[in-house]
Phi, psi and omega in degrees: 000134170289161177107182183273326178198172192261007170215172185287162177269134174253119190236128178269120186243162184241144175311131178074005175280142169248134180234151173240112182263145172296127183241351180270345171092355195256343192307147173268358177243034184295141014271005186267150181297132168240016185089351185305334177301335178299328180271320187261345186102159180098181182220159177278168167263113185249120181227138169262127183286149179253345177208164185282130181194175173256130171251155174241113183263121188307124175255347178267357172069020181245359185296141168280008182228033181304141013279354186278143175295140172239008179096346187305326178311327182290338177258007179264140176284133183241000000 
């Protein structure tokens, strides 16, 4: 299976915290940006959260709602 893992990453975020999620798919620190996009193209998804919560970030890199999981991983052969 391509991607970082076959299920979403459950990430605890805090109000006011900013995260940079990889969108190029090449980060060695997925799902977080490690700057690889500077070499391969694209930009990270940067978000500052408005509340404490758990977010589910795509691990398979196939979600139609990246960086967030939309359940696509459950339809992929692994």
